[in-house]
Structures are given as structure tokens and as C-alpha cells.
C-alpha positions in Angstrom: -42.1 45.4 -15.2 -43.2 41.9 -16.1 -39.9 41.3 -17.8 -38.0 42.2 -14.6 -40.2 39.8 -12.6 -39.6 37.0 -15.1 -35.9 37.5 -15.1 -35.9 37.3 -11.3 -37.9 34.1 -11.4 -35.5 32.5 -13.9 -32.6 33.4 -11.7 -34.2 31.9 -8.7 -35.0 28.7 -10.7 -31.3 28.4 -11.8 -30.1 28.9 -8.3 -32.6 26.3 -7.1 -31.1 23.8 -9.5 -27.5 24.7 -8.9 -27.3 23.2 -5.4 -28.6 19.7 -6.2 -26.5 19.6 -9.4 -23.4 20.4 -7.5 -24.3 17.9 -4.8 -24.9 15.2 -7.5 -21.5 15.8 -9.0 -19.6 15.6 -5.7 -21.5 12.5 -4.6 -20.9 10.9 -8.0 -17.2 11.5 -7.9 -16.9 10.2 -4.3 -19.0 7.2 -5.0 -16.9 6.2 -8.0 -13.7 6.5 -6.0 -15.3 4.4 -3.2 -16.4 1.7 -5.7 -13.0 1.6 -7.3 -11.2 1.3 -4.0 -13.7 -1.4 -2.8 -13.2 -3.4 -6.0 -9.4 -3.1 -5.7 -9.5 -4.3 -2.0 -11.6 -7.3 -2.8 -9.5 -8.2 -5.8 -6.4 -8.1 -3.6 -8.1 -10.1 -0.9 -9.0 -12.8 -3.3 -5.8 -13.0 -5.3 -2.4 -14.5 -4.4 -3.8 -16.3 -1.3 -4.8 -12.9 0.1 -1.3 -11.5 0.0 -0.9 -7.8 -1.0 2.4 -6.8 -2.5 4.5 -4.4 -0.5 7.3 -4.0 -3.0 10.2 -5.7 -4.7 13.8 -4.9 -5.7 16.9 -6.3 -7.2 20.1 -6.2 -5.1 23.8 -6.9 -5.8 26.9 -6.4 -3.6 30.5 -7.4 -3.6 30.3 -7.6 0.2 29.2 -10.4 2.4 25.6 -9.1 3.0 22.9 -6.9 1.7 20.7 -5.4 4.5 17.6 -3.2 4.6 16.9 -0.2 6.7 15.3 -1.0 10.1 11.6 -1.6 9.9 8.9 -2.5 12.5 6.8 -5.2 10.7 4.1 -5.0 13.4 3.1 -1.6 12.0 3.0 -2.6 8.3 -0.2 -1.6 6.5 -0.7 -3.5 3.2 -3.9 -1.6 2.2 -4.8 1.9 3.6 -6.4 0.6 6.8 -5.7 -2.1 9.3 -2.5 -3.9 9.8 -0.6 -6.8 8.4 -0.9 -10.3 9.8 1.2 -12.8 7.8 4.3 -11.5 6.0 5.9 -13.4 3.1 9.4 -12.5 1.8 10.6 -14.3 -1.3 14.3 -14.1 -2.2 15.5 -15.4 -5.6 19.3 -15.6 -5.5 21.3 -14.7 -8.5 22.3 -17.5 -10.9 25.5 -19.3 -10.4 25.7 -18.9 -6.6 25.5 -21.6 -4.0 23.0 -21.9 -1.1 21.5 -18.6 0.0 20.3 -17.2 3.3 17.7 -14.6 4.3 16.8 -13.6 7.9 15.4 -10.9 10.2 17.5 -9.6 13.0 17.5 -6.7 15.5 19.9 -3.8 14.5 22.1 -4.2 17.5 22.4 -8.0 17.0 23.3 -7.4 13.3 26.1 -5.0 14.2 27.5 -7.6 16.6 27.2 -10.4 14.1 28.8 -8.6 11.2 31.6 -7.3 13.5 33.7 -5.6 10.8 32.5 -7.5 7.7 31.6 -5.4 4.7 28.0 -5.1 3.8 25.6 -3.0 1.6 22.4 -1.2 2.9 19.5 -1.0 0.5 17.3 2.0 1.3 13.5 2.2 0.8 12.3 2.9 -2.7 10.9 6.5 -2.8 10.0 6.5 -6.4 13.4 6.8 -8.0 14.4 3.2 -7.3 16.2 1.6 -4.4 19.5 3.3 -3.4 22.4 1.6 -1.8 25.1 2.6 0.7 28.4 0.6 0.8 30.0 -0.2 4.2 33.6 -1.5 3.5 35.0 -4.2 5.7 36.3 -7.8 5.7 35.3 -9.7 2.5 33.5 -12.5 4.4 31.3 -12.9 7.5 30.8 -15.9 9.7 28.3 -18.3 8.1 24.8 -16.9 9.0 23.3 -20.4 9.4 25.5 -20.9 12.5 24.5 -17.7 14.2 21.7 -17.5 16.8 20.7 -13.8 16.3 17.9 -14.3 13.8 14.3 -13.8 14.8 13.2 -15.4 11.5 15.3 -17.2 8.8 15.3 -19.3 5.7 18.2 -21.0 3.9 18.7 -23.3 1.0 19.4 -23.6 -2.7 17.1 -21.8 -5.2 14.3 -19.4 -4.3 13.7 -18.9 -0.6 10.4 -18.0 1.2 10.5 -16.4 4.6 7.2 -16.3 6.4 6.4 -14.8 9.8 3.7 -13.3 11.9 3.9 -9.5 11.7 2.9 -9.0 15.3 5.6 -11.4 16.5 8.3 -9.1 15.0 7.4 -6.0 17.1 10.2 -3.5 17.1 12.8 -2.6 14.5 14.1 -5.5 12.4 16.6 -5.6 9.5 16.2 -7.9 6.6 19.5 -9.6 5.6 20.3 -11.5 2.4 23.6 -13.4 2.3 25.3 -16.5 0.9 24.8 -19.3 3.3 28.5 -19.7 3.9 29.1 -15.9 4.5 31.1 -15.4 1.4 31.1 -12.2 -0.6 29.3 -11.3 -3.9 25.6 -11.4 -3.0 22.9 -10.9 -5.6 19.3 -11.6 -6.2 15.7 -10.3 -6.1 13.5 -9.8 -3.1 9.7 -9.6 -3.1 7.6 -8.7 0.0 3.9 -9.2 0.6 1.5 -9.4 3.5 -2.0 -10.4 4.3 -4.6 -8.0 5.8 -7.4 -10.0 7.5 -9.9 -7.1 7.4 -9.4 -6.5 3.7 -12.6 -8.3 2.5 -14.6 -6.3 5.1 -12.9 -3.1 4.0 -13.7 -3.8 0.4 -17.3 -4.7 1.1 -17.7 -1.5 3.2 -16.3 0.7 0.4 -18.5 -1.0 -2.2 -21.6 -0.5 0.0 -20.7 3.1 0.7 -20.1 3.7 -3.0 -23.6 2.3 -3.8 -25.2 4.5 -1.2 -23.4 7.6 -2.4 -24.3 6.8 -6.0 -27.9 6.5 -5.0 -27.6 9.9 -3.3 -26.1 11.4 -6.5 -29.1 10.0 -8.5 -31.5 11.5 -6.0 -29.9 14.9 -6.3 -30.1 14.8 -10.1 -33.8 14.0 -9.8 -34.4 16.9 -7.5 -32.5 19.2 -9.9 -34.7 18.0 -12.8 -37.9 18.6 -10.9 -36.9 22.1 -9.9 -36.0 22.8 -13.5 -39.4 21.5 -14.8 -41.4 23.5 -12.1 -43.2 26.4 -13.8 -42.3 29.9 -12.5 -44.9 31.7 -10.4 -46.7 34.3 -12.5 -45.9 37.8 -11.3 -48.8 39.8 -9.7 -50.4 42.5 -11.8 -52.6 43.9 -9.0 -52.2 47.6 -8.2 -50.8 48.4 -4.8 
């Protein structure tokens, strides 16, 4: 009879330890994830003048322009939460070319500007690399520097940097890379990045939350140890 009571007491003790041990494990994992995300957020906020990379790609076309899919920059999210403020697009033209051009334009204005000129659309990288769609047409387009359709633009020899306020580009925009004279055979590399003003606060909040959760995990481990060390209550031997 005593053995049965002892077995029941041991089982109760193990169940009493199981809940805080499980809680400690869950809190520990979540706290480490929060600390890692917070550290990453602060690292990105303090590096590269606060710009967070959004992606980069090489492009090449025998047509007059390489264009992106339409995108609303006012909705860009560089890091999980919040929204982008300043956007920076760097274009490094291929070697051997003349002055280059990069600009943002509304889709309808782009169609009117190209007006039958051939171009290439680069689609968003979904993990298998950027894919391209060819749109045949005239070999050359009107020089982009002479057009008034652009909502943001940069032109010149060598690497170009296009900067703009994300909120100021509300609505769909198409990124366009061309030769400054509208001639065919466009090639280069594009790199996009944006700032997130709340990123330092997000990082600090994630770090603080991670510390709190880690403390909760340590407290749960302490509870489990105390329950494990508590002596079992001796079974009663009194007759009924």
C-alpha cells in the first residue's frame, strides 16, 4: 500500500515540474528569437546610414529600356514593421556604354512615352532569380532626359543614385533604366534600399522584450527545481 502511495506522489511531483519546464523552454526559444531580431534591427539601423537593403539584380536587354513591375513605394516595408521613409536606388551601368538614365514613372505615362519602342520587363525575384519578359518594338526610344513624365529621375555617366521620399511616390510606379539617348542595348546592376525611421525603436523594443522573456524562462526553471527538490508528503498509516 505504501508503494502505491509513493508511486502516486512521484507522479504528482513529475507533473508539477512538467508545466514550469515546458514554460521555460517556450519562453527561452521566444526570448532568443526576440533578442536576435532586435539585434538585427539595431545593426541595420546603424549601418549604411540607416538604409536597409530591399534587393538587387543585374539586367540586360537589346531593347531601349528595362522596366520593373509596377510598385507602390509608399507601402514599402524594409523591416517587418513600419514603413519606408527615404528610398535609394543605385544603378551601375554596364561597361562601355555612354551616359545612363534611371527614373520612376506612372504605368500609363510609361506606355505613352515608349509608344511602340521595344523594352524588357524585369519581374520580382521570388527566390529563383529575376525573370524577364521581352516586348518587341522599335529599337530606340525618344531620349528620356527630354521627357517630362518622370516623378523622380537621375542621369549621367557612371553609377547613378536616385533618391526620393517613399510617401511622395504614392500609387504604382515603374522603375526604368535606359541609355540617356534612348538607344538600344541597356545593361547594368540595380540596388534598392530604404530607411525605416522607427527601426531603432523596434530593435530596442525587441531586445527589451527578449530580456523580459529570458527572465521569465529563468524564473520558470527555478520553480521547476524547487518543485523537484520538495520532499513528497509521507502517506498516512492510520486505520480508517
